[in-house]
MIBANU-915842 format. One record per residue (C-alpha): residue number from 1; z, x, y; residue in three letters. Coordinates in Angstrom, 3 decimals. Example, Ala and Ser with C-alpha at 12.3 -4.5 7.8 and 13.67 -1.06 7.14 Angstrom:
BEGIN
num 1	zz 7.800	xx 12.300	yy -4.500	residu ALA
num 2	zz 7.140	xx 13.670	yy -1.060	residu SER
***
This chain:
BEGIN
num 1	zz 0.000	xx 0.000	yy 0.000	residu MET
num 2	zz -0.963	xx 1.506	yy 3.350	residu SER
num 3	zz 1.255	xx 1.202	yy 6.403	residu ALA
num 4	zz -1.243	xx -1.137	yy 8.085	residu SER
num 5	zz -1.297	xx -3.677	yy 5.267	residu GLU
num 6	zz 1.141	xx -6.584	yy 5.555	residu PRO
num 7	zz 3.573	xx -6.801	yy 2.659	residu SER
num 8	zz 3.908	xx -10.030	yy 0.738	residu SER
num 9	zz 7.668	xx -9.892	yy 0.149	residu THR
num 10	zz 10.610	xx -8.076	yy 1.709	residu VAL
num 11	zz 13.981	xx -8.193	yy -0.023	residu ARG
num 12	zz 16.784	xx -7.765	yy 2.489	residu PHE
num 13	zz 20.358	xx -7.113	yy 1.351	residu TRP
num 14	zz 22.942	xx -7.974	yy 3.992	residu PHE
num 15	zz 26.632	xx -8.386	yy 4.613	residu ASP
num 16	zz 27.022	xx -10.747	yy 7.592	residu PRO
num 17	zz 29.765	xx -8.648	yy 9.224	residu VAL
num 18	zz 27.669	xx -5.455	yy 9.418	residu CYS
num 19	zz 26.335	xx -4.989	yy 12.975	residu PRO
num 20	zz 23.558	xx -2.637	yy 11.906	residu PHE
num 21	zz 22.337	xx -5.045	yy 9.218	residu ALA
num 22	zz 22.301	xx -7.751	yy 11.891	residu TRP
num 23	zz 20.168	xx -5.698	yy 14.280	residu LEU
num 24	zz 17.799	xx -4.698	yy 11.473	residu THR
num 25	zz 17.503	xx -8.330	yy 10.359	residu SER
num 26	zz 16.502	xx -9.391	yy 13.863	residu ARG
num 27	zz 13.864	xx -6.662	yy 13.890	residu TRP
num 28	zz 12.575	xx -7.761	yy 10.457	residu VAL
num 29	zz 12.359	xx -11.388	yy 11.623	residu ARG
num 30	zz 10.319	xx -10.261	yy 14.653	residu THR
num 31	zz 7.855	xx -8.406	yy 12.428	residu VAL
num 32	zz 7.799	xx -11.317	yy 9.972	residu GLN
num 33	zz 6.495	xx -13.566	yy 12.744	residu GLU
num 34	zz 3.695	xx -11.074	yy 13.388	residu GLN
num 35	zz 2.796	xx -10.143	yy 9.811	residu ARG
num 36	zz 3.616	xx -13.299	yy 7.874	residu GLY
num 37	zz 5.494	xx -11.771	yy 4.944	residu PHE
num 38	zz 8.258	xx -13.547	yy 3.036	residu GLU
num 39	zz 11.867	xx -12.411	yy 3.347	residu VAL
num 40	zz 14.147	xx -12.890	yy 0.380	residu GLN
num 41	zz 17.760	xx -12.768	yy 1.534	residu TRP
num 42	zz 19.895	xx -10.803	yy -0.925	residu GLN
num 43	zz 23.672	xx -10.397	yy -0.844	residu LEU
num 44	zz 25.620	xx -7.134	yy -0.764	residu ILE
num 45	zz 29.361	xx -6.985	yy -0.187	residu SER
num 46	zz 30.860	xx -4.065	yy 1.706	residu LEU
num 47	zz 34.270	xx -5.127	yy 0.375	residu ARG
num 48	zz 33.092	xx -4.908	yy -3.231	residu LEU
num 49	zz 31.155	xx -1.732	yy -2.525	residu LEU
num 50	zz 34.391	xx -0.152	yy -1.260	residu ASN
num 51	zz 36.733	xx -1.791	yy -3.751	residu LYS
num 52	zz 37.989	xx 1.578	yy -5.019	residu ASP
num 53	zz 38.454	xx 3.060	yy -1.535	residu VAL
num 54	zz 41.849	xx 3.375	yy 0.156	residu ASP
num 55	zz 41.092	xx 1.573	yy 3.404	residu TYR
num 56	zz 44.188	xx 2.907	yy 5.170	residu ASP
num 57	zz 43.078	xx 6.523	yy 4.783	residu SER
num 58	zz 39.304	xx 6.104	yy 5.001	residu HIS
num 59	zz 38.594	xx 3.441	yy 7.631	residu PHE
num 60	zz 39.766	xx 2.268	yy 11.053	residu PRO
num 61	zz 42.431	xx -0.474	yy 10.886	residu PRO
num 62	zz 40.137	xx -3.484	yy 11.327	residu GLU
num 63	zz 37.712	xx -2.593	yy 8.529	residu TYR
num 64	zz 39.560	xx -4.111	yy 5.575	residu GLU
num 65	zz 39.971	xx -7.472	yy 7.323	residu ALA
num 66	zz 36.344	xx -7.372	yy 8.461	residu GLY
num 67	zz 34.942	xx -6.509	yy 5.037	residu HIS
num 68	zz 37.138	xx -9.159	yy 3.399	residu THR
num 69	zz 35.824	xx -11.736	yy 5.863	residu ALA
num 70	zz 32.305	xx -10.650	yy 4.918	residu GLY
num 71	zz 33.064	xx -11.208	yy 1.234	residu LEU
num 72	zz 34.337	xx -14.703	yy 1.972	residu ARG
num 73	zz 31.225	xx -15.565	yy 3.991	residu LEU
num 74	zz 28.974	xx -14.135	yy 1.280	residu LEU
num 75	zz 30.529	xx -16.558	yy -1.215	residu ARG
num 76	zz 29.354	xx -19.340	yy 1.088	residu VAL
num 77	zz 25.889	xx -17.779	yy 1.298	residu CYS
num 78	zz 25.755	xx -17.657	yy -2.502	residu ALA
num 79	zz 26.661	xx -21.337	yy -2.739	residu GLN
num 80	zz 24.155	xx -22.204	yy 0.002	residu ALA
num 81	zz 21.401	xx -20.447	yy -1.932	residu ARG
num 82	zz 22.362	xx -22.171	yy -5.183	residu ALA
num 83	zz 22.349	xx -25.592	yy -3.514	residu ASP
num 84	zz 19.655	xx -25.255	yy -0.854	residu HIS
num 85	zz 17.531	xx -22.169	yy -1.551	residu GLY
num 86	zz 16.567	xx -18.920	yy 0.157	residu ASN
num 87	zz 15.527	xx -20.504	yy 3.447	residu GLU
num 88	zz 19.005	xx -21.964	yy 3.907	residu ALA
num 89	zz 20.548	xx -18.515	yy 3.442	residu VAL
num 90	zz 18.276	xx -17.092	yy 6.122	residu GLY
num 91	zz 19.167	xx -19.938	yy 8.452	residu ARG
num 92	zz 22.879	xx -19.542	yy 7.818	residu LEU
num 93	zz 22.750	xx -15.764	yy 8.264	residu TYR
num 94	zz 21.006	xx -16.226	yy 11.606	residu ASP
num 95	zz 23.796	xx -18.513	yy 12.831	residu VAL
num 96	zz 26.613	xx -16.375	yy 11.414	residu LEU
num 97	zz 25.114	xx -13.221	yy 12.873	residu GLY
num 98	zz 24.838	xx -14.666	yy 16.347	residu ARG
num 99	zz 28.400	xx -16.015	yy 16.218	residu ARG
num 100	zz 29.807	xx -12.722	yy 14.899	residu ILE
num 101	zz 27.812	xx -10.127	yy 16.811	residu HIS
num 102	zz 26.487	xx -11.763	yy 19.956	residu GLU
num 103	zz 29.893	xx -12.752	yy 21.356	residu VAL
num 104	zz 32.893	xx -10.704	yy 22.441	residu ALA
num 105	zz 36.540	xx -10.961	yy 21.473	residu GLY
num 106	zz 36.289	xx -12.332	yy 17.929	residu LEU
num 107	zz 38.892	xx -10.792	yy 15.629	residu GLY
num 108	zz 37.679	xx -9.186	yy 12.396	residu ALA
num 109	zz 39.686	xx -11.502	yy 10.165	residu GLY
num 110	zz 38.768	xx -14.670	yy 12.075	residu GLU
num 111	zz 35.204	xx -14.451	yy 10.769	residu ARG
num 112	zz 36.273	xx -15.424	yy 7.271	residu GLY
num 113	zz 38.092	xx -18.620	yy 8.189	residu THR
num 114	zz 37.082	xx -22.262	yy 7.877	residu ALA
num 115	zz 37.634	xx -22.716	yy 11.621	residu ASP
num 116	zz 34.939	xx -20.114	yy 12.267	residu PHE
num 117	zz 32.599	xx -21.264	yy 9.502	residu LEU
num 118	zz 32.493	xx -25.044	yy 9.958	residu LEU
num 119	zz 30.730	xx -25.035	yy 13.373	residu PRO
num 120	zz 28.283	xx -22.463	yy 11.992	residu ALA
num 121	zz 27.427	xx -24.682	yy 9.032	residu LEU
num 122	zz 26.860	xx -27.602	yy 11.378	residu GLU
num 123	zz 24.565	xx -25.520	yy 13.584	residu GLU
num 124	zz 22.638	xx -24.350	yy 10.518	residu ALA
num 125	zz 22.202	xx -27.936	yy 9.336	residu GLY
num 126	zz 24.209	xx -27.348	yy 6.175	residu LEU
num 127	zz 27.005	xx -29.489	yy 4.699	residu PRO
num 128	zz 30.603	xx -28.773	yy 5.631	residu ALA
num 129	zz 31.498	xx -28.851	yy 1.937	residu SER
num 130	zz 30.056	xx -25.325	yy 1.623	residu LEU
num 131	zz 33.238	xx -24.079	yy 3.302	residu ALA
num 132	zz 35.006	xx -24.687	yy -0.021	residu ASP
num 133	zz 33.246	xx -21.559	yy -1.307	residu ALA
num 134	zz 35.226	xx -19.278	yy 1.021	residu LEU
num 135	zz 38.016	xx -19.026	yy -1.553	residu ASP
num 136	zz 35.879	xx -19.417	yy -4.671	residu ASP
num 137	zz 36.142	xx -16.048	yy -6.426	residu THR
num 138	zz 33.770	xx -17.286	yy -9.138	residu ALA
num 139	zz 30.963	xx -16.160	yy -6.828	residu HIS
num 140	zz 32.209	xx -12.579	yy -6.852	residu ASP
num 141	zz 30.520	xx -11.777	yy -10.150	residu ARG
num 142	zz 27.122	xx -12.644	yy -8.643	residu LEU
num 143	zz 27.939	xx -10.739	yy -5.458	residu LEU
num 144	zz 28.910	xx -7.685	yy -7.500	residu GLN
num 145	zz 25.685	xx -7.936	yy -9.505	residu ALA
num 146	zz 23.524	xx -8.103	yy -6.364	residu GLU
num 147	zz 25.474	xx -5.225	yy -4.829	residu THR
num 148	zz 24.939	xx -3.189	yy -8.000	residu ASP
num 149	zz 21.230	xx -4.049	yy -8.016	residu GLU
num 150	zz 20.839	xx -2.775	yy -4.463	residu ALA
num 151	zz 22.623	xx 0.483	yy -5.281	residu LEU
num 152	zz 20.482	xx 0.909	yy -8.392	residu ALA
num 153	zz 17.456	xx 0.985	yy -6.080	residu LEU
num 154	zz 18.901	xx 3.410	yy -3.540	residu THR
num 155	zz 21.744	xx 5.410	yy -5.042	residu GLY
num 156	zz 25.405	xx 5.001	yy -4.199	residu LYS
num 157	zz 25.822	xx 6.879	yy -0.908	residu ASP
num 158	zz 24.522	xx 4.031	yy 1.248	residu VAL
num 159	zz 25.689	xx 0.968	yy 3.136	residu GLY
num 160	zz 23.904	xx -1.987	yy 4.684	residu THR
num 161	zz 21.203	xx -3.017	yy 5.228	residu PRO
num 162	zz 19.089	xx -2.250	yy 2.160	residu ILE
num 163	zz 15.423	xx -3.239	yy 2.025	residu LEU
num 164	zz 12.737	xx -3.290	yy -0.624	residu GLN
num 165	zz 9.108	xx -3.921	yy 0.289	residu VAL
num 166	zz 7.141	xx -5.573	yy -2.524	residu ASP
num 167	zz 7.713	xx -3.464	yy -5.660	residu ASP
num 168	zz 8.297	xx -0.231	yy -3.734	residu GLY
num 169	zz 11.473	xx 1.819	yy -3.637	residu PRO
num 170	zz 14.581	xx 0.344	yy -2.115	residu GLY
num 171	zz 15.970	xx 2.137	yy 0.913	residu PHE
num 172	zz 18.996	xx 2.070	yy 3.195	residu PHE
num 173	zz 18.098	xx 1.172	yy 6.761	residu GLY
num 174	zz 16.452	xx 1.665	yy 9.043	residu PRO
num 175	zz 19.695	xx 1.844	yy 10.996	residu VAL
num 176	zz 18.957	xx 0.820	yy 14.574	residu ILE
num 177	zz 21.406	xx 0.304	yy 17.398	residu SER
num 178	zz 19.213	xx -1.829	yy 19.654	residu ARG
num 179	zz 16.312	xx -4.240	yy 19.308	residu LEU
num 180	zz 12.816	xx -2.866	yy 19.883	residu PRO
num 181	zz 10.208	xx -4.735	yy 21.892	residu SER
num 182	zz 7.737	xx -6.855	yy 19.911	residu GLU
num 183	zz 5.118	xx -4.108	yy 20.179	residu GLU
num 184	zz 7.555	xx -1.390	yy 19.166	residu ASP
num 185	zz 8.870	xx -3.584	yy 16.333	residu ALA
num 186	zz 5.479	xx -3.621	yy 14.619	residu ALA
num 187	zz 4.993	xx 0.098	yy 15.232	residu ARG
num 188	zz 8.411	xx 0.885	yy 13.747	residu LEU
num 189	zz 7.599	xx -1.283	yy 10.731	residu TRP
num 190	zz 4.395	xx 0.623	yy 10.051	residu ASP
num 191	zz 6.187	xx 3.962	yy 10.347	residu HIS
num 192	zz 8.999	xx 2.905	yy 7.992	residu VAL
num 193	zz 6.767	xx 1.337	yy 5.339	residu THR
num 194	zz 4.355	xx 4.262	yy 5.543	residu GLY
num 195	zz 7.178	xx 6.726	yy 4.981	residu LEU
num 196	zz 8.731	xx 4.962	yy 1.991	residu VAL
num 197	zz 5.304	xx 4.498	yy 0.404	residu ALA
num 198	zz 5.093	xx 8.264	yy -0.104	residu PHE
num 199	zz 6.313	xx 8.810	yy -3.694	residu PRO
num 200	zz 8.163	xx 12.013	yy -2.837	residu GLY
num 201	zz 10.138	xx 10.599	yy 0.060	residu PHE
num 202	zz 13.919	xx 10.818	yy -0.341	residu ALA
num 203	zz 15.782	xx 10.799	yy 2.981	residu GLU
num 204	zz 15.531	xx 11.069	yy 6.741	residu LEU
num 205	zz 18.950	xx 10.873	yy 8.372	residu LYS
num 206	zz 21.203	xx 11.606	yy 11.316	residu ARG
num 207	zz 24.867	xx 10.584	yy 11.378	residu SER
num 208	zz 25.092	xx 10.341	yy 15.181	residu LEU
num 209	zz 24.630	xx 6.707	yy 16.147	residu ARG
num 210	zz 24.501	xx 4.944	yy 19.449	residu GLU
num 211	zz 27.116	xx 2.244	yy 19.824	residu MET
num 212	zz 25.423	xx -1.001	yy 18.650	residu PRO
num 213	zz 24.044	xx -2.763	yy 21.688	residu GLN
num 214	zz 25.921	xx -5.978	yy 20.926	residu LEU
num 215	zz 28.453	xx -8.041	yy 22.825	residu ARG
num 216	zz 30.880	xx -7.759	yy 19.922	residu SER
num 217	zz 31.103	xx -4.059	yy 20.817	residu PHE
num 218	zz 31.655	xx -4.815	yy 24.490	residu GLY
num 219	zz 28.047	xx -4.037	yy 25.419	residu VAL
num 220	zz 25.759	xx -6.367	yy 27.361	residu ASP
num 221	zz 22.377	xx -5.633	yy 25.728	residu PRO
num 222	zz 20.552	xx -7.232	yy 28.653	residu ASP
num 223	zz 22.174	xx -4.820	yy 31.089	residu ALA
num 224	zz 21.916	xx -1.638	yy 29.021	residu ALA
num 225	zz 19.528	xx 0.685	yy 30.847	residu ASP
num 226	zz 19.721	xx 3.816	yy 28.749	residu GLY
num 227	zz 21.085	xx 5.347	yy 25.563	residu PRO
num 228	zz 24.678	xx 4.375	yy 24.924	residu GLY
num 229	zz 27.560	xx 6.558	yy 23.824	residu ALA
num 230	zz 27.111	xx 8.094	yy 20.380	residu GLU
num 231	zz 29.623	xx 8.372	yy 17.552	residu GLU
num 232	zz 29.398	xx 10.438	yy 14.383	residu ASP
num 233	zz 29.250	xx 7.973	yy 11.489	residu TRP
num 234	zz 29.824	xx 10.704	yy 8.924	residu HIS
num 235	zz 29.780	xx 9.468	yy 5.327	residu ALA
num 236	zz 28.156	xx 6.272	yy 6.573	residu GLY
num 237	zz 31.079	xx 4.810	yy 8.497	residu SER
num 238	zz 33.323	xx 5.341	yy 11.514	residu ARG
num 239	zz 35.894	xx 7.098	yy 9.369	residu ARG
num 240	zz 38.443	xx 9.157	yy 11.291	residu PRO
num 241	zz 37.780	xx 12.867	yy 11.303	residu GLN
num 242	zz 40.013	xx 14.882	yy 8.993	residu LYS
***
């Protein structure tokens, strides 16, 4: 597949609490409108991915509550897909992402509550009964399986998002901290798909990341006029330096 050819299917693994997955998903939706490919929304849990990690020693204080909230919301996404299909998951993720990342002042743990979820379900046109899935651990086996499937495509030293274009290799990223213009979105897509189409490609990476240009990080993306402050996301997260 050449970089200029539109793909027929993109599989997109997301955890709704990940800001970088959210920005990448918005970019993918922009390119989808231009290229007409299908997006299959797949589920990956950062809480399950890090289930053997000591959060107190490896992550900032809010991470465990945030990742746990993501797991709870993913249970709802799993139930929404079972009851209403892939399109409903995409619709719900769009609403959850905007309510999590495009507003300021929302606590990490609040995202996994019924009070947060119920208005989102209403906005997405989905039944309030889906909120029952927040506490339904029966979904965790499926979430673990989809998380494992994503890591089988990429290797274990990754986070979210993970993408797979048609039957090509899965890959982590691209990690972007701001939304490109519509023209740049298509150009970035062609560069990314062209790179991963090369059979010998393994990795292109920098751990310095601009603060996500999102209101949840205290940034007004409409007012940002230049590169923001960078942090070193060594080992894939904002872990404190040893």
